Wavefront OBJ file of the C-alpha trace (Angstrom):
o trace
v -124.634 35.411 -56.993
v -124.316 38.247 -59.719
v -127.821 39.419 -58.997
v -126.951 39.580 -55.428
v -123.529 41.392 -55.828
v -124.971 44.250 -57.929
v -127.765 45.578 -55.564
v -125.382 45.468 -52.859
v -122.801 47.275 -54.578
v -125.412 49.568 -55.543
v -126.257 50.133 -51.748
v -122.558 50.859 -50.575
v -122.400 53.461 -53.532
v -125.541 55.091 -52.398
v -124.381 54.981 -48.678
v -121.162 56.605 -49.913
v -122.954 59.313 -51.884
v -125.329 60.346 -48.910
v -122.320 60.287 -46.469
v -120.530 62.736 -48.473
v -123.764 64.624 -49.258
v -123.603 65.717 -45.249
v -121.045 68.022 -43.799
v -118.978 66.007 -41.398
v -116.045 67.470 -39.833
v -113.103 65.343 -39.234
v -112.857 65.001 -35.477
v -109.025 64.774 -33.934
v -108.229 61.138 -33.116
v -104.153 61.480 -32.051
v -104.824 64.720 -29.632
v -103.516 63.466 -26.086
v -101.369 61.126 -27.661
v -99.196 62.314 -30.436
v -99.615 65.926 -28.921
v -101.508 67.567 -25.768
v -105.233 67.924 -26.349
v -104.951 71.135 -24.252
v -105.256 74.271 -26.227
v -103.239 76.392 -24.060
v -100.548 74.007 -23.480
v -100.094 73.095 -27.311
v -99.779 76.790 -28.044
v -96.862 76.965 -25.466
v -95.211 73.932 -26.973
v -95.645 75.314 -30.507
v -94.041 78.467 -29.677
v -91.290 76.533 -28.029
v -90.425 74.605 -31.088
v -90.686 77.238 -33.511
v -88.431 79.262 -31.134
v -85.696 76.951 -30.983
v -85.887 75.043 -34.260
v -83.264 75.632 -37.327
v -83.723 78.493 -39.030
v -83.673 78.501 -43.042
v -82.246 81.617 -45.237
v -84.887 84.471 -45.213
v -84.864 84.729 -49.326
v -85.803 80.954 -49.728
v -89.154 80.800 -51.918
v -90.484 77.680 -50.839
v -92.930 75.501 -52.849
v -92.891 72.508 -50.638
v -91.757 71.092 -47.393
v -91.216 67.596 -46.153
v -91.601 67.203 -42.453
v -92.108 64.657 -39.775
v -95.598 63.067 -38.408
v -94.446 61.813 -35.186
v -95.283 62.340 -31.479
v -94.303 66.255 -30.966
v -92.152 65.347 -28.179
v -89.773 63.392 -30.641
v -90.067 65.310 -34.065
v -91.716 68.578 -33.093
v -88.620 70.686 -33.288
v -87.851 69.440 -36.958
v -91.442 69.664 -38.068
v -91.360 73.654 -36.900
v -87.940 74.042 -38.651
v -89.866 72.709 -42.143
v -92.767 75.231 -41.729
v -90.425 78.059 -40.518
v -88.435 77.853 -43.961
v -91.824 79.866 -45.261
v -92.553 83.506 -43.772
v -95.095 83.438 -41.059
v -97.273 86.121 -42.895
v -96.843 84.244 -46.098
v -100.101 84.377 -48.079
v -100.664 80.882 -49.404
v -104.182 80.221 -50.738
v -104.106 76.826 -50.109
v -102.157 74.334 -48.178
v -102.195 70.712 -49.477
v -101.360 68.175 -46.845
v -100.228 65.124 -48.427
v -99.447 61.716 -46.368
v -99.265 57.993 -47.089
v -102.276 55.749 -45.416
v -100.866 53.884 -42.399
v -104.563 52.371 -42.019
v -105.544 50.870 -45.388
v -104.440 50.293 -49.139
v -106.413 51.539 -51.918
v -105.502 52.037 -55.572
v -105.376 55.725 -55.768
v -105.852 58.807 -53.534
v -108.616 60.108 -51.196
v -109.078 63.541 -50.708
v -111.479 64.910 -47.580
v -114.437 66.774 -48.967
v -117.068 66.397 -46.726
v -116.144 68.834 -44.130
v -113.315 70.582 -42.119
v -110.430 69.418 -39.833
v -110.704 70.008 -35.954
v -108.001 70.185 -33.497
v -107.483 71.577 -29.981
v -106.362 75.094 -32.100
v -109.774 75.275 -33.627
v -111.128 74.501 -36.945
v -108.944 74.279 -40.186
v -111.097 75.077 -43.134
v -110.922 72.633 -46.207
v -111.097 74.275 -49.681
v -114.260 71.773 -50.886
v -114.085 73.461 -54.323
v -110.501 71.935 -54.887
v -111.212 68.888 -52.987
v -114.584 68.185 -55.124
v -112.652 69.091 -58.610
v -110.056 66.538 -57.808
v -112.398 63.962 -56.781
v -114.443 64.664 -59.952
v -112.128 64.927 -62.677
v -109.827 61.939 -61.598
v -110.355 58.451 -61.181
v -107.487 58.299 -58.908
v -108.877 60.580 -56.068
v -112.232 58.609 -56.135
v -111.805 57.017 -52.822
v -113.928 57.107 -49.735
v -112.868 59.626 -47.220
v -113.098 56.668 -44.727
v -109.186 56.789 -45.421
v -109.053 60.049 -43.293
v -111.066 58.862 -40.201
v -108.117 57.260 -38.072
v -104.867 58.691 -39.828
v -102.930 60.430 -37.745
v -100.341 61.689 -40.688
v -102.221 64.712 -41.782
v -103.776 65.652 -38.487
v -100.310 66.275 -36.629
v -99.501 68.783 -39.333
v -102.568 70.738 -38.783
v -101.793 72.597 -35.291
v -98.223 73.602 -36.873
v -100.389 75.298 -39.678
v -102.965 77.040 -37.199
v -100.427 78.236 -34.821
v -97.788 79.583 -37.532
v -99.690 81.365 -40.331
v -101.375 84.579 -39.708
v -103.065 84.507 -43.057
v -105.274 81.321 -41.987
v -105.068 79.373 -45.494
v -107.376 76.640 -46.515
v -106.169 73.289 -46.523
v -106.527 70.138 -49.174
v -106.044 66.750 -47.261
v -104.922 64.104 -49.456
v -104.151 60.421 -48.385
v -102.350 58.094 -50.716
v -103.015 54.330 -50.497
v -101.029 52.941 -53.364
v -97.551 52.002 -53.952
v -98.136 51.686 -57.879
v -95.686 54.247 -59.317
v -97.932 54.589 -62.344
v -100.800 55.460 -60.213
v -98.637 57.932 -58.207
v -97.575 59.651 -61.357
v -101.225 59.934 -62.218
v -101.895 61.841 -58.935
v -99.089 63.895 -59.206
v -100.358 64.895 -62.939
v -103.833 65.721 -61.163
v -102.151 67.970 -58.698
v -99.864 70.106 -60.991
v -102.724 72.676 -61.769
v -102.225 73.772 -58.319
v -98.521 73.201 -57.760
v -97.937 76.804 -57.990
v -96.027 79.537 -55.840
v -99.377 80.693 -54.062
v -100.015 77.361 -52.657
v -97.829 75.303 -50.436
v -97.312 71.601 -50.517
v -96.526 69.773 -47.219
v -95.512 66.194 -47.647
v -96.090 64.322 -44.039
v -93.494 61.609 -43.622
v -91.070 59.980 -41.084
v -88.051 58.282 -42.636
v -86.298 55.131 -41.107
v -88.282 52.778 -38.819
v -86.628 50.916 -36.103
v -82.951 50.285 -37.064
v -80.238 51.398 -34.521
v -79.096 55.144 -34.078
v -76.109 54.815 -36.195
v -78.093 52.666 -38.768
v -80.787 55.218 -39.170
v -78.587 58.164 -39.543
v -76.626 56.152 -42.535
v -80.151 55.194 -44.174
v -81.848 58.680 -43.734
v -78.721 60.366 -45.076
v -79.070 58.179 -48.201
v -82.841 58.548 -48.461
v -82.669 62.111 -48.050
v -80.019 62.498 -51.000
v -82.214 60.529 -52.927
v -85.086 63.199 -52.661
v -82.578 66.225 -52.932
v -81.245 64.836 -56.078
v -84.976 65.595 -57.575
v -84.951 62.759 -59.890
v -87.879 60.278 -59.012
v -85.500 57.222 -60.326
v -82.554 57.994 -58.370
v -85.030 58.290 -55.044
v -86.487 54.902 -56.169
v -83.017 53.268 -56.242
v -81.916 54.495 -53.031
v -84.970 52.990 -51.495
v -84.225 49.702 -53.198
v -80.485 49.836 -52.199
v -81.295 50.432 -48.438
v -83.656 47.437 -48.423
v -81.080 45.245 -50.064
v -78.414 46.127 -47.191
v -80.692 43.904 -44.743
v -80.224 46.702 -41.815
v -81.253 44.904 -38.818
v -84.596 46.436 -37.580
v -85.161 48.662 -40.724
v -88.740 48.309 -41.811
v -88.722 51.322 -44.457
v -86.422 53.854 -45.479
v -89.339 56.532 -45.390
v -92.775 55.440 -44.410
v -94.547 58.102 -46.572
v -92.190 57.396 -49.674
v -95.206 57.339 -51.955
v -96.006 61.117 -50.832
v -92.459 62.177 -51.566
v -92.317 60.452 -54.884
v -95.744 62.577 -55.663
v -93.619 65.652 -54.951
v -90.755 64.465 -57.143
v -92.923 63.815 -60.223
v -94.464 67.067 -59.594
v -91.232 68.860 -59.540
v -89.628 66.738 -62.192
v -88.028 68.399 -65.257
v -88.775 72.097 -63.545
v -84.928 73.572 -63.579
v -86.164 76.565 -61.542
v -86.892 74.283 -58.607
v -84.377 72.478 -56.106
v -84.510 70.618 -52.968
v -82.504 71.868 -49.861
v -82.099 70.004 -46.566
v -83.142 71.746 -43.466
v -82.480 69.567 -40.390
v -82.439 65.741 -39.129
v -82.740 63.897 -35.784
v -84.529 60.939 -34.751
v -86.095 59.567 -31.984
v -82.863 58.429 -29.955
v -82.115 62.195 -29.696
v -85.080 62.647 -27.304
v -84.664 61.714 -23.654
v -87.655 59.534 -24.506
v -86.157 57.557 -27.269
v -84.578 54.281 -27.586
v -81.179 54.311 -29.501
v -81.679 50.882 -30.284
v -84.823 50.995 -32.223
v -85.314 54.643 -33.552
v -87.581 56.452 -36.145
v -85.840 59.167 -38.459
v -87.075 62.683 -38.901
v -86.148 64.966 -41.875
v -87.070 68.414 -42.761
v -86.342 69.266 -46.485
v -87.586 72.317 -48.519
v -88.416 72.578 -52.255
v -87.532 75.933 -53.073
v -87.667 78.302 -56.404
v -83.919 78.626 -57.632
v -82.376 81.540 -59.446
v -84.415 84.214 -61.467
v -83.935 84.087 -65.164
v -81.271 86.452 -65.361
v -79.275 84.648 -63.017
v -79.626 81.562 -64.669
v -78.461 83.063 -67.980
v -75.098 84.293 -66.095
v -74.256 80.688 -65.337
v -75.440 79.004 -68.722
v -73.338 76.236 -69.925
v -71.303 78.561 -72.637
v -70.360 80.868 -69.670
v -69.271 79.005 -66.608
v -65.113 78.376 -66.419
v -62.653 77.808 -63.582
v -58.965 79.200 -63.089
v -56.557 76.892 -61.792
v -56.940 77.773 -58.455
v -60.816 77.278 -58.459
v -60.090 73.711 -59.948
v -57.411 72.925 -57.317
v -59.913 74.040 -54.472
v -62.697 71.719 -55.875
v -60.535 68.793 -55.776
v -59.221 69.637 -52.287
v -62.674 69.748 -51.265
v -63.549 66.239 -52.994
v -60.432 64.349 -52.029
v -60.503 65.949 -48.189
v -64.189 64.939 -48.129
v -63.229 61.351 -48.858
v -60.213 61.087 -46.957
v -61.581 62.518 -43.605
v -64.490 60.111 -43.802
v -62.243 57.072 -44.429
v -59.989 58.076 -41.688
v -61.860 60.108 -39.268
v -65.220 58.933 -39.739
v -66.817 62.497 -40.067
v -67.607 65.326 -42.675
v -65.420 68.284 -43.281
v -66.145 71.740 -42.504
v -65.944 74.148 -44.885
v -65.314 77.943 -44.407
v -67.498 79.580 -46.672
v -65.865 83.055 -46.598
v -62.662 81.366 -48.386
v -64.974 80.177 -51.315
v -64.716 82.225 -54.461
v -67.958 83.482 -56.069
v -67.624 81.251 -58.958
v -67.821 77.981 -56.915
v -70.892 79.384 -54.826
v -72.919 79.333 -58.268
v -76.218 76.915 -58.284
v -74.727 74.151 -60.678
v -75.189 70.511 -60.886
v -71.890 68.404 -60.584
v -70.991 64.692 -60.412
v -67.766 63.204 -59.047
v -66.206 60.456 -60.948
v -63.588 58.137 -59.313
v -61.212 55.891 -61.107
v -58.595 53.369 -60.478
v -56.045 52.560 -63.028
v -58.777 54.295 -65.647
v -61.244 51.761 -64.498
v -64.640 53.210 -62.987
v -64.743 53.128 -58.915
v -67.894 55.193 -58.566
v -69.765 58.311 -60.154
v -72.523 59.945 -58.390
v -73.842 63.521 -58.638
v -76.905 65.715 -59.271
v -78.173 67.367 -62.561
v -79.457 70.505 -60.838
v -79.255 71.877 -57.071
v -80.049 74.808 -55.380
v -77.090 74.031 -53.294
v -73.568 76.008 -54.226
v -71.027 73.908 -56.451
v -68.743 73.243 -53.670
v -71.025 71.800 -51.551
v -72.795 69.446 -54.292
v -68.739 68.654 -54.953
v -68.496 67.499 -51.275
v -71.613 65.578 -51.024
v -70.983 63.874 -54.449
v -67.571 62.869 -53.455
v -68.815 61.081 -50.547
v -71.483 59.333 -52.356
v -69.098 58.107 -54.950
v -66.726 56.606 -52.742
v -69.295 55.137 -50.458
v -72.765 55.023 -51.681
v -72.414 53.948 -55.267
v -74.707 50.810 -55.431
v -72.484 49.423 -58.144
v -69.193 49.208 -55.729
v -68.752 48.245 -52.151
v -67.157 51.379 -50.038
v -63.948 52.541 -51.083
v -60.959 51.371 -48.648
v -58.178 52.790 -47.281
v -56.158 50.723 -49.670
v -57.910 51.981 -52.912
v -57.826 55.806 -51.564
v -54.453 56.769 -52.819
v -54.717 54.706 -56.008
v -57.924 56.667 -56.906
v -58.241 59.466 -59.665
v -60.886 61.893 -59.237
v -62.690 63.506 -62.122
v -65.350 66.333 -61.742
v -68.059 67.324 -64.124
v -69.695 70.529 -63.576
v -72.934 70.629 -65.520
v -74.912 73.261 -67.325
v -78.756 73.620 -67.613
v -80.795 70.462 -69.271
v -82.654 71.209 -72.453
v -85.470 68.932 -73.902
v -84.594 68.276 -77.669
v -86.936 67.276 -80.533
v -84.340 65.662 -82.770
v -81.105 63.657 -82.129
v -79.614 65.835 -84.695
v -78.838 68.424 -81.923
v -76.857 65.948 -79.851
v -73.189 66.796 -80.293
v -70.729 63.847 -78.998
v -67.998 64.871 -76.519
v -70.202 68.283 -75.690
v -73.372 66.966 -74.688
v -74.416 64.434 -71.708
v -78.203 62.855 -72.477
v -81.013 62.357 -70.286
v -83.411 59.975 -71.236
v -86.532 59.740 -69.322
v -90.021 57.813 -69.915
v -92.870 57.216 -67.454
v -91.136 56.727 -64.060
v -87.698 55.367 -65.762
v -84.868 57.675 -66.111
v -81.027 57.092 -66.641
v -78.233 59.507 -67.817
v -74.534 59.164 -69.466
v -71.967 62.231 -69.075
v -70.747 63.998 -72.283
v -67.034 62.334 -71.855
v -68.805 58.833 -71.887
v -69.384 58.563 -75.903
v -66.015 59.732 -76.584
v -64.229 57.391 -74.244
v -65.893 54.609 -75.740
v -65.758 55.766 -79.344
v -69.645 55.239 -79.910
v -71.997 57.316 -82.194
v -75.117 59.155 -81.511
v -77.439 56.131 -81.811
v -75.078 53.839 -79.631
v -74.808 56.892 -76.993
v -78.618 56.715 -76.753
v -78.855 52.840 -76.879
v -76.530 52.218 -74.327
v -78.130 54.866 -71.941
v -81.586 53.925 -72.754
v -80.801 50.268 -72.054
v -78.107 50.005 -69.158
v -79.258 53.433 -67.343
v -82.846 54.005 -67.937
v -83.877 50.252 -68.225
v -85.918 50.919 -71.476
v -84.283 48.713 -73.703
v -82.063 49.373 -76.741
v -84.499 51.132 -78.812
v -86.659 52.568 -75.834
v -85.206 56.145 -76.283
v -87.130 56.312 -79.793
v -90.587 57.194 -78.138
v -89.306 58.501 -74.588
v -88.228 62.259 -73.435
v -84.641 63.224 -74.458
v -82.655 66.045 -72.877
v -79.284 67.349 -73.171
v -76.851 69.018 -70.773
v -73.289 70.364 -71.512
v -70.669 69.580 -68.907
v -67.044 71.215 -67.914
v -64.775 68.216 -67.386
v -62.036 68.981 -64.573
v -59.185 66.373 -64.192
v -57.223 66.292 -61.202
v -53.430 67.243 -61.304
v -51.559 65.306 -58.939
v -48.177 65.723 -60.222
l 1 2 3 4 5 6 7 8 9 10 11 12 13 14 15 16 17 18 19 20 21 22 23 24 25 26 27 28 29 30 31 32 33 34 35 36 37 38 39 40 41 42 43 44 45 46 47 48 49 50 51 52 53 54 55 56 57 58 59 60 61 62 63 64 65 66 67 68 69 70 71 72 73 74 75 76 77 78 79 80 81 82 83 84 85 86 87 88 89 90 91 92 93 94 95 96 97 98 99 100 101 102 103 104 105 106 107 108 109 110 111 112 113 114 115 116 117 118 119 120 121 122 123 124 125 126 127 128 129 130 131 132 133 134 135 136 137 138 139 140 141 142 143 144 145 146 147 148 149 150 151 152 153 154 155 156 157 158 159 160 161 162 163 164 165 166 167 168 169 170 171 172 173 174 175 176 177 178 179 180 181 182 183 184 185 186 187 188 189 190 191 192 193 194 195 196 197 198 199 200 201 202 203 204 205 206 207 208 209 210 211 212 213 214 215 216 217 218 219 220 221 222 223 224 225 226 227 228 229 230 231 232 233 234 235 236 237 238 239 240 241 242 243 244 245 246 247 248 249 250 251 252 253 254 255 256 257 258 259 260 261 262 263 264 265 266 267 268 269 270 271 272 273 274 275 276 277 278 279 280 281 282 283 284 285 286 287 288 289 290 291 292 293 294 295 296 297 298 299 300 301 302 303 304 305 306 307 308 309 310 311 312 313 314 315 316 317 318 319 320 321 322 323 324 325 326 327 328 329 330 331 332 333 334 335 336 337 338 339 340 341 342 343 344 345 346 347 348 349 350 351 352 353 354 355 356 357 358 359 360 361 362 363 364 365 366 367 368 369 370 371 372 373 374 375 376 377 378 379 380 381 382 383 384 385 386 387 388 389 390 391 392 393 394 395 396 397 398 399 400 401 402 403 404 405 406 407 408 409 410 411 412 413 414 415 416 417 418 419 420 421 422 423 424 425 426 427 428 429 430 431 432 433 434 435 436 437 438 439 440 441 442 443 444 445 446 447 448 449 450 451 452 453 454 455 456 457 458 459 460 461 462 463 464 465 466 467 468 469 470 471 472 473 474 475 476 477 478 479 480 481 482 483 484 485 486 487 488 489 490 491 492 493 494 495 496 497 498 499 500 501 502
């Protein structure tokens, strides 16, 4: 048997090598189904999507976007809102299009390196030099291009690129076939040399599949929050929580979650980058959709944050708040919870009434307690959103989305104490002697596991530095008591604000 298998394997390898030595353009397979196959009609439709879509601030410096890959009649406007977050005349050298396979499973990624992509809009040129280097230098990319033949998730992005960008950038099409997080981390590491401001990364993914309209909106909001946190572990935790809720009809929270995780791994630890939400709808919003079983569509951008001089102005040693500013933050937090609890809607904040201090891009956690006992705590380390917005969102998440607790009830609301911790930037340390109890929070990371505890936790429990590290490593990062010893350690400072309800 072994003598038969070895020649057969050799033949397959030769066939694959021979097929890839020829130039074979990838022909469209969903033109006429997911989008029109007529160039003139398609051009008019794309123009309409870009005209009517939600526009992002012109000063965003976008490094990556997450956009849907469904039929254009359902998700075209959301996809256009993602691309339009970048300038039309942006001089991107390459656009890396990354999708998760709907067709086949394999233990890595497949990059198309034997030709270009054809759509009704014409030919999109593949940067074969980059594609070949990825394939030759990284075993995780050494998978056949057959994964691309019938896959729609990359193809549907290309007409948007061809229509929108005047510079006609080359593309690097990548399909991920694995759901192994360690392998996905390797894929992200292999892509990092090109994760620069002169390239754009497009993550192709829809969100929830087939729950009801209302359940989709809730699940999609949770999943987007996990991405916007910038923390891979938080994102994976949200996916797990969505699955555990047993929502009727929910098959997946995000069909391209492995592609989204790849982006999170690439951006992880880069305090100069932050995620921004752009727009959302689901198929039930289309006149062709059924509200009983929908698919969700999000557009999200990863942008460059403040420049160095701006960041220095909001270092952890320099931010402080007046009594009025503190009161305003607590009003935002409490009113967010109350309005959702009693009216089932989010509050609207008049930005013109917000002082500049509360518009700084700072991370924050909102902690809820009842009779001094923890009742919820969720937030963000870093954020490209203003502080007041982070507090608003984190208050809602702490009250209704903390996986450790059931949603806050009306009976509990009036008993709830709110604490807000505003965070400074994270700093990696090489020695635990740099940790100052009560001053520093710690963040521990190893591979795809991570966890944190806020500065005040060590003091509240009377811990030593070693206990602070041990509890965070074991209870938050899942690395065991001594897991911190060979993990990456970060510290950050925080200003703890306590609500005055006298």
